[in-house]
KOLFIKE-387027 format. One record per residue: residue number from 1; x, y, z of N, C-alpha, C, O in turn. Coordinates in nm, 4 decimals. Example, Ala and Ser with C-alpha at 12.3 -4.5 7.8 and 13.67 -1.06 7.14 Angstrom:
<node num="1" n_u="1.3190" n_v="-0.5690" n_w="0.7800" ca_u="1.2300" ca_v="-0.4500" ca_w="0.7800" c_u="1.3200" c_v="-0.3300" c_w="0.7800" o_u="1.4236" o_v="-0.3319" o_w="0.8465"/>
<node num="2" n_u="1.2850" n_v="-0.2250" n_w="0.7080" ca_u="1.3670" ca_v="-0.1060" ca_w="0.7140" c_u="1.2900" c_v="0.0030" c_w="0.7870" o_u="1.3409" o_v="0.1138" o_w="0.8039"/>
***
This chain:
<node num="1" n_u="-8.6128" n_v="-14.0231" n_w="-4.4031" ca_u="-8.6622" ca_v="-13.9868" ca_w="-4.2972" c_u="-8.6428" c_v="-13.8569" c_w="-4.2657" o_u="-8.7347" o_v="-13.7756" o_w="-4.2754"/>
<node num="2" n_u="-8.5406" n_v="-13.8291" n_w="-4.2313" ca_u="-8.4391" ca_v="-13.7371" ca_w="-4.1693" c_u="-8.4759" c_v="-13.6579" c_w="-4.2772" o_u="-8.5581" o_v="-13.5702" o_w="-4.2505"/>
<node num="3" n_u="-8.4353" n_v="-13.6655" n_w="-4.3980" ca_u="-8.4052" ca_v="-13.5471" ca_w="-4.5114" c_u="-8.5488" c_v="-13.5142" c_w="-4.5541" o_u="-8.5801" o_v="-13.4308" o_w="-4.6391"/>
<node num="4" n_u="-8.6536" n_v="-13.6126" n_w="-4.4637" ca_u="-8.8556" ca_v="-13.5505" ca_w="-4.4895" c_u="-8.8529" c_v="-13.4112" c_w="-4.4443" o_u="-8.8773" o_v="-13.3160" o_w="-4.5183"/>
<node num="5" n_u="-8.8150" n_v="-13.4003" n_w="-4.2904" ca_u="-8.7875" ca_v="-13.3568" ca_w="-4.1825" c_u="-8.7312" c_v="-13.2206" c_w="-4.2386" o_u="-8.8034" o_v="-13.1234" o_w="-4.2610"/>
<node num="6" n_u="-8.5825" n_v="-13.2237" n_w="-4.2610" ca_u="-8.5420" ca_v="-13.1008" ca_w="-4.2851" c_u="-8.4550" c_v="-13.0963" c_w="-4.4627" o_u="-8.3403" o_v="-13.1309" o_w="-4.4910"/>
<node num="7" n_u="-8.5755" n_v="-13.0345" n_w="-4.5626" ca_u="-8.5001" ca_v="-13.0008" ca_w="-4.6698" c_u="-8.4246" c_v="-12.9716" c_w="-4.6751" o_u="-8.4051" o_v="-12.9146" o_w="-4.5678"/>
<node num="8" n_u="-8.2899" n_v="-12.9584" n_w="-4.7699" ca_u="-8.1764" ca_v="-12.8870" ca_w="-4.8081" c_u="-8.2547" c_v="-12.7592" c_w="-4.8618" o_u="-8.3291" o_v="-12.7634" o_w="-4.9598"/>
<node num="9" n_u="-8.2251" n_v="-12.6269" n_w="-4.7742" ca_u="-8.2868" ca_v="-12.5172" ca_w="-4.8322" c_u="-8.1945" c_v="-12.4434" c_w="-4.7458" o_u="-8.1529" o_v="-12.5067" o_w="-4.6488"/>
<node num="10" n_u="-8.1447" n_v="-12.2968" n_w="-4.7633" ca_u="-8.1367" ca_v="-12.2204" ca_w="-4.7017" c_u="-8.1873" c_v="-12.1339" c_w="-4.6383" o_u="-8.1309" o_v="-12.0495" o_w="-4.5686"/>
<node num="11" n_u="-8.3342" n_v="-12.1530" n_w="-4.6641" ca_u="-8.4001" ca_v="-12.0993" ca_w="-4.5908" c_u="-8.4671" c_v="-12.1556" c_w="-4.4089" o_u="-8.5175" o_v="-12.0993" o_w="-4.3116"/>
<node num="12" n_u="-8.4103" n_v="-12.3551" n_w="-4.4642" ca_u="-8.4521" ca_v="-12.3898" ca_w="-4.3279" c_u="-8.2536" c_v="-12.3712" c_w="-4.2566" o_u="-8.2501" o_v="-12.4094" o_w="-4.1396"/>
<node num="13" n_u="-8.2085" n_v="-12.3561" n_w="-4.2733" ca_u="-8.0755" ca_v="-12.3449" ca_w="-4.2197" c_u="-8.1103" c_v="-12.2776" c_w="-4.0893" o_u="-8.1858" o_v="-12.1823" o_w="-4.0701"/>
<node num="14" n_u="-8.0322" n_v="-12.3545" n_w="-3.9964" ca_u="-8.0539" ca_v="-12.2927" ca_w="-3.8302" c_u="-7.8758" c_v="-12.2148" c_w="-3.7801" o_u="-7.7706" o_v="-12.2782" o_w="-3.7731"/>
<node num="15" n_u="-7.8889" n_v="-12.1138" n_w="-3.7617" ca_u="-7.7512" ca_v="-12.0119" ca_w="-3.7427" c_u="-7.7264" c_v="-12.0030" c_w="-3.6138" o_u="-7.7981" o_v="-12.0219" o_w="-3.5155"/>
<node num="16" n_u="-7.6030" n_v="-11.9682" n_w="-3.6274" ca_u="-7.5607" ca_v="-11.9519" ca_w="-3.4425" c_u="-7.5742" c_v="-11.8036" c_w="-3.4578" o_u="-7.6103" o_v="-11.7408" o_w="-3.5573"/>
<node num="17" n_u="-7.5358" n_v="-11.7567" n_w="-3.3318" ca_u="-7.5052" ca_v="-11.6575" ca_w="-3.2648" c_u="-7.4167" c_v="-11.5460" c_w="-3.3744" o_u="-7.4689" o_v="-11.4546" o_w="-3.4383"/>
<node num="18" n_u="-7.2350" n_v="-11.5928" n_w="-3.3740" ca_u="-7.1501" ca_v="-11.5979" ca_w="-3.4761" c_u="-7.1580" c_v="-11.5870" c_w="-3.6214" o_u="-7.0888" o_v="-11.5184" o_w="-3.6966"/>
<node num="19" n_u="-7.2707" n_v="-11.6800" n_w="-3.6530" ca_u="-7.3098" ca_v="-11.6714" ca_w="-3.7899" c_u="-7.4212" c_v="-11.5623" c_w="-3.8240" o_u="-7.4131" o_v="-11.4933" o_w="-3.9257"/>
<node num="20" n_u="-7.5317" n_v="-11.5506" n_w="-3.7270" ca_u="-7.6348" ca_v="-11.4047" ca_w="-3.7677" c_u="-7.4773" c_v="-11.2687" c_w="-3.7098" o_u="-7.4369" o_v="-11.2201" o_w="-3.8154"/>
<node num="21" n_u="-7.4262" n_v="-11.2310" n_w="-3.6343" ca_u="-7.3849" ca_v="-11.1701" ca_w="-3.6143" c_u="-7.3028" c_v="-11.1157" c_w="-3.7540" o_u="-7.3061" o_v="-10.9962" o_w="-3.7835"/>
<node num="22" n_u="-7.2237" n_v="-11.2227" n_w="-3.8428" ca_u="-7.1575" ca_v="-11.2313" ca_w="-3.9618" c_u="-7.2592" c_v="-11.2160" c_w="-4.0528" o_u="-7.2337" o_v="-11.1249" o_w="-4.1317"/>
<node num="23" n_u="-7.3553" n_v="-11.2653" n_w="-4.0705" ca_u="-7.4703" ca_v="-11.2295" ca_w="-4.1586" c_u="-7.5536" c_v="-11.0980" c_w="-4.2087" o_u="-7.6046" o_v="-11.0678" o_w="-4.3166"/>
<node num="24" n_u="-7.5413" n_v="-11.0132" n_w="-4.0411" ca_u="-7.5821" ca_v="-10.9381" ca_w="-4.0645" c_u="-7.4513" c_v="-10.7719" c_w="-4.0725" o_u="-7.4840" o_v="-10.6601" o_w="-4.1122"/>
<node num="25" n_u="-7.3440" n_v="-10.8036" n_w="-4.0335" ca_u="-7.2140" ca_v="-10.7462" ca_w="-4.0180" c_u="-7.2585" c_v="-10.6606" c_w="-3.8781" o_u="-7.2683" o_v="-10.5390" o_w="-3.8622"/>
<node num="26" n_u="-7.2750" n_v="-10.7407" n_w="-3.8099" ca_u="-7.2463" ca_v="-10.6789" ca_w="-3.6482" c_u="-7.2080" c_v="-10.7579" c_w="-3.5348" o_u="-7.2007" o_v="-10.8807" o_w="-3.5357"/>
<node num="27" n_u="-7.1847" n_v="-10.6861" n_w="-3.4412" ca_u="-7.0988" ca_v="-10.7596" ca_w="-3.3339" c_u="-7.1907" c_v="-10.8930" c_w="-3.2233" o_u="-7.2944" o_v="-10.8629" o_w="-3.1641"/>
<node num="28" n_u="-7.1433" n_v="-11.0005" n_w="-3.2163" ca_u="-7.1932" ca_v="-11.1296" ca_w="-3.1303" c_u="-7.2648" c_v="-11.0370" c_w="-3.0193" o_u="-7.3761" o_v="-11.0762" o_w="-2.9845"/>
<node num="29" n_u="-7.2250" n_v="-10.9414" n_w="-2.9703" ca_u="-7.2795" ca_v="-10.9186" ca_w="-2.8931" c_u="-7.4037" c_v="-10.8326" c_w="-2.8638" o_u="-7.4673" o_v="-10.8454" o_w="-2.7592"/>
<node num="30" n_u="-7.4375" n_v="-10.7394" n_w="-2.9660" ca_u="-7.5369" ca_v="-10.7351" ca_w="-3.0526" c_u="-7.6190" c_v="-10.8100" c_w="-3.0745" o_u="-7.7342" o_v="-10.7773" o_w="-3.0460"/>
<node num="31" n_u="-7.5967" n_v="-10.9223" n_w="-3.1255" ca_u="-7.7211" ca_v="-11.0652" ca_w="-3.1513" c_u="-7.7663" c_v="-11.0590" c_w="-3.0025" o_u="-7.8798" o_v="-11.0295" o_w="-2.9652"/>
<node num="32" n_u="-7.6547" n_v="-11.0932" n_w="-2.9183" ca_u="-7.6984" ca_v="-11.1239" ca_w="-2.8083" c_u="-7.8000" c_v="-11.0311" c_w="-2.7326" o_u="-7.9026" o_v="-11.0659" o_w="-2.6741"/>
<node num="33" n_u="-7.7560" n_v="-10.9247" n_w="-2.7450" ca_u="-7.8580" ca_v="-10.8520" ca_w="-2.6987" c_u="-8.0048" c_v="-10.8261" c_w="-2.7692" o_u="-8.1161" o_v="-10.8141" o_w="-2.7180"/>
<node num="34" n_u="-7.9704" n_v="-10.8230" n_w="-2.8790" ca_u="-8.1585" ca_v="-10.8221" ca_w="-2.9383" c_u="-8.1862" c_v="-10.9204" c_w="-2.9162" o_u="-8.3041" o_v="-10.9278" o_w="-2.8816"/>
<node num="35" n_u="-8.1045" n_v="-11.0652" n_w="-2.9185" ca_u="-8.2363" ca_v="-11.1863" ca_w="-2.9096" c_u="-8.2589" c_v="-11.1495" c_w="-2.7392" o_u="-8.3776" o_v="-11.1228" o_w="-2.7203"/>
<node num="36" n_u="-8.1960" n_v="-11.1433" n_w="-2.6420" ca_u="-8.2710" ca_v="-11.1528" ca_w="-2.5337" c_u="-8.3583" c_v="-11.0096" c_w="-2.4927" o_u="-8.4162" o_v="-11.0021" o_w="-2.3843"/>
<node num="37" n_u="-8.3603" n_v="-10.9060" n_w="-2.5848" ca_u="-8.5093" ca_v="-10.8453" ca_w="-2.5681" c_u="-8.5657" c_v="-10.8651" c_w="-2.6280" o_u="-8.6555" o_v="-10.7826" o_w="-2.6447"/>
<node num="38" n_u="-8.5661" n_v="-10.9883" n_w="-2.7131" ca_u="-8.6507" ca_v="-11.0148" ca_w="-2.7844" c_u="-8.7012" c_v="-10.9495" c_w="-2.9056" o_u="-8.8153" o_v="-10.9453" o_w="-2.9517"/>
<node num="39" n_u="-8.5724" n_v="-10.8914" n_w="-2.9536" ca_u="-8.6366" ca_v="-10.7643" ca_w="-3.0783" c_u="-8.5688" c_v="-10.8551" c_w="-3.2158" o_u="-8.5766" o_v="-10.8175" o_w="-3.3328"/>
<node num="40" n_u="-8.5059" n_v="-10.9745" n_w="-3.1712" ca_u="-8.4916" ca_v="-11.0678" ca_w="-3.3238" c_u="-8.5395" c_v="-11.1695" c_w="-3.3006" o_u="-8.5149" o_v="-11.2081" o_w="-3.1863"/>
<node num="41" n_u="-8.6217" n_v="-11.2581" n_w="-3.3803" ca_u="-8.6312" ca_v="-11.3910" ca_w="-3.3775" c_u="-8.5701" c_v="-11.4769" c_w="-3.3628" o_u="-8.4794" o_v="-11.4816" o_w="-3.4458"/>
<node num="42" n_u="-8.5711" n_v="-11.5773" n_w="-3.2764" ca_u="-8.4411" ca_v="-11.6723" ca_w="-3.2426" c_u="-8.5007" c_v="-11.7731" c_w="-3.1050" o_u="-8.6144" o_v="-11.7524" o_w="-3.0628"/>
<node num="43" n_u="-8.4349" n_v="-11.8540" n_w="-3.0583" ca_u="-8.5047" ca_v="-11.9825" ca_w="-2.9613" c_u="-8.3632" c_v="-11.9834" c_w="-2.9303" o_u="-8.2727" o_v="-11.9215" o_w="-2.9861"/>
<node num="44" n_u="-8.3570" n_v="-12.0927" n_w="-2.7965" ca_u="-8.2684" ca_v="-12.0961" ca_w="-2.6972" c_u="-8.2294" c_v="-12.3022" c_w="-2.7093" o_u="-8.3014" o_v="-12.3846" o_w="-2.6529"/>
<node num="45" n_u="-8.1326" n_v="-12.3317" n_w="-2.7749" ca_u="-8.1323" ca_v="-12.4988" ca_w="-2.7655" c_u="-8.0163" c_v="-12.5274" c_w="-2.6244" o_u="-7.9127" o_v="-12.4643" o_w="-2.6034"/>
<node num="46" n_u="-8.0551" n_v="-12.6056" n_w="-2.5676" ca_u="-7.9552" ca_v="-12.5853" ca_w="-2.4106" c_u="-7.8721" c_v="-12.4995" c_w="-2.3582" o_u="-7.7544" o_v="-12.5033" o_w="-2.3224"/>
<node num="47" n_u="-7.9947" n_v="-12.3843" n_w="-2.3613" ca_u="-7.9173" ca_v="-12.2881" ca_w="-2.3424" c_u="-7.8511" c_v="-12.1876" c_w="-2.4560" o_u="-7.8425" o_v="-12.0720" o_w="-2.4144"/>
<node num="48" n_u="-7.8089" n_v="-12.2048" n_w="-2.5733" ca_u="-7.7585" ca_v="-12.1521" ca_w="-2.6611" c_u="-7.8313" c_v="-12.0890" c_w="-2.7309" o_u="-7.8926" o_v="-12.1783" o_w="-2.7894"/>
<node num="49" n_u="-7.8714" n_v="-11.9902" n_w="-2.7694" ca_u="-7.9169" ca_v="-11.8938" ca_w="-2.8824" c_u="-7.9650" c_v="-11.9654" c_w="-3.0459" o_u="-7.8789" o_v="-11.9597" o_w="-3.1336"/>
<node num="50" n_u="-8.0574" n_v="-12.0092" n_w="-3.0695" ca_u="-7.9770" ca_v="-12.0311" ca_w="-3.2551" c_u="-8.0878" c_v="-12.0213" c_w="-3.3191" o_u="-8.1627" o_v="-12.1121" o_w="-3.2832"/>
<node num="51" n_u="-8.1576" n_v="-11.9214" n_w="-3.4354" ca_u="-8.1841" ca_v="-11.8787" ca_w="-3.5347" c_u="-8.2272" c_v="-11.9142" c_w="-3.6575" o_u="-8.1353" o_v="-11.9659" o_w="-3.7210"/>
<node num="52" n_u="-8.3306" n_v="-11.9080" n_w="-3.7186" ca_u="-8.3352" ca_v="-11.9691" ca_w="-3.8562" c_u="-8.3488" c_v="-11.8468" c_w="-3.9231" o_u="-8.3929" o_v="-11.7376" o_w="-3.8872"/>
<node num="53" n_u="-8.2880" n_v="-11.9005" n_w="-4.0582" ca_u="-8.2033" ca_v="-11.8245" ca_w="-4.1348" c_u="-8.3499" c_v="-11.7607" c_w="-4.2021" o_u="-8.3459" o_v="-11.6378" o_w="-4.1954"/>
<node num="54" n_u="-8.4756" n_v="-11.8100" n_w="-4.2639" ca_u="-8.5757" ca_v="-11.7841" ca_w="-4.2764" c_u="-8.6763" c_v="-11.6499" c_w="-4.1982" o_u="-8.7517" o_v="-11.5676" o_w="-4.2501"/>
<node num="55" n_u="-8.6342" n_v="-11.6746" n_w="-4.0419" ca_u="-8.6844" ca_v="-11.6136" ca_w="-3.9643" c_u="-8.5954" c_v="-11.4688" c_w="-3.9612" o_u="-8.6604" o_v="-11.3654" o_w="-3.9461"/>
<node num="56" n_u="-8.4862" n_v="-11.4619" n_w="-3.9717" ca_u="-8.3954" ca_v="-11.3857" ca_w="-3.9828" c_u="-8.4008" c_v="-11.2743" c_w="-4.1064" o_u="-8.3792" o_v="-11.1540" o_w="-4.0912"/>
<node num="57" n_u="-8.4245" n_v="-11.3207" n_w="-4.1955" ca_u="-8.4441" ca_v="-11.2700" ca_w="-4.3799" c_u="-8.6067" c_v="-11.1889" c_w="-4.3438" o_u="-8.6256" o_v="-11.0682" o_w="-4.3590"/>
<node num="58" n_u="-8.6622" n_v="-11.2411" n_w="-4.3175" ca_u="-8.8126" ca_v="-11.2043" ca_w="-4.2652" c_u="-8.8187" c_v="-11.0751" c_w="-4.1635" o_u="-8.8961" o_v="-10.9820" o_w="-4.1854"/>
<node num="59" n_u="-8.7341" n_v="-11.0778" n_w="-4.0553" ca_u="-8.7376" ca_v="-10.9735" ca_w="-3.9662" c_u="-8.6465" c_v="-10.9188" c_w="-4.0806" o_u="-8.7265" o_v="-10.8619" o_w="-4.1549"/>
<node num="60" n_u="-8.5218" n_v="-10.9057" n_w="-4.1343" ca_u="-8.4398" ca_v="-10.7658" ca_w="-4.2065" c_u="-8.5997" c_v="-10.6922" c_w="-4.2674" o_u="-8.6526" o_v="-10.5960" o_w="-4.2117"/>
<node num="61" n_u="-8.6593" n_v="-10.7654" n_w="-4.3964" ca_u="-8.7293" ca_v="-10.6852" ca_w="-4.4563" c_u="-8.8303" c_v="-10.5989" c_w="-4.3723" o_u="-8.8606" o_v="-10.4848" o_w="-4.4074"/>
<node num="62" n_u="-8.8828" n_v="-10.6612" n_w="-4.2551" ca_u="-8.9964" ca_v="-10.6139" ca_w="-4.1917" c_u="-8.9071" c_v="-10.4969" c_w="-4.0841" o_u="-8.9671" o_v="-10.4490" o_w="-3.9879"/>
<node num="63" n_u="-8.7925" n_v="-10.4672" n_w="-4.1063" ca_u="-8.6880" ca_v="-10.3305" ca_w="-4.0041" c_u="-8.6874" c_v="-10.2895" c_w="-4.1333" o_u="-8.7893" o_v="-10.2216" o_w="-4.1205"/>
<node num="64" n_u="-8.6544" n_v="-10.2717" n_w="-4.2617" ca_u="-8.6718" ca_v="-10.2290" ca_w="-4.3601" c_u="-8.8013" c_v="-10.1461" c_w="-4.4083" o_u="-8.7973" o_v="-10.0411" o_w="-4.4725"/>
<node num="65" n_u="-8.8931" n_v="-10.1998" n_w="-4.3737" ca_u="-9.0108" ca_v="-10.1460" ca_w="-4.3822" c_u="-9.0457" c_v="-10.0524" c_w="-4.2616" o_u="-9.1572" o_v="-10.0117" o_w="-4.2943"/>
<node num="66" n_u="-9.0265" n_v="-10.0154" n_w="-4.1849" ca_u="-9.0644" ca_v="-9.9450" ca_w="-4.0693" c_u="-9.0550" c_v="-9.8338" c_w="-4.1105" o_u="-8.9450" o_v="-9.8311" o_w="-4.1658"/>
<node num="67" n_u="-9.1093" n_v="-9.7200" n_w="-4.1208" ca_u="-9.0793" ca_v="-9.5956" ca_w="-4.1270" c_u="-9.0211" c_v="-9.5290" c_w="-4.0257" o_u="-9.0652" o_v="-9.5599" o_w="-3.9150"/>
<node num="68" n_u="-8.9169" n_v="-9.4288" n_w="-4.0281" ca_u="-8.8476" ca_v="-9.3487" ca_w="-3.9440" c_u="-8.9014" c_v="-9.3001" c_w="-3.8026" o_u="-9.0113" o_v="-9.2446" o_w="-3.7992"/>
<node num="69" n_u="-8.8508" n_v="-9.3129" n_w="-3.7211" ca_u="-8.9177" ca_v="-9.2807" ca_w="-3.5707" c_u="-8.8784" c_v="-9.0879" c_w="-3.5785" o_u="-8.8030" o_v="-9.0434" o_w="-3.4921"/>
<node num="70" n_u="-8.9200" n_v="-9.0191" n_w="-3.6554" ca_u="-8.8491" ca_v="-8.8824" ca_w="-3.6050" c_u="-8.9348" c_v="-8.8082" c_w="-3.6088" o_u="-8.9165" o_v="-8.6910" o_w="-3.5762"/>
***
């Protein structure tokens, strides 16, 4: 039953602040700021931030597609 709800896939992985920071090669503080400002997709579970890897990957793609604001 659980396997049906949570398929084994990196896209369904749930990441912590630390894991997202390592993935993006930034500090944990940067991820906290982005999450609190709702600039990166995430959600809280028991007061702790969590992120879906697929959402982070989509966010990265969207950031790369934005034109420079110069």
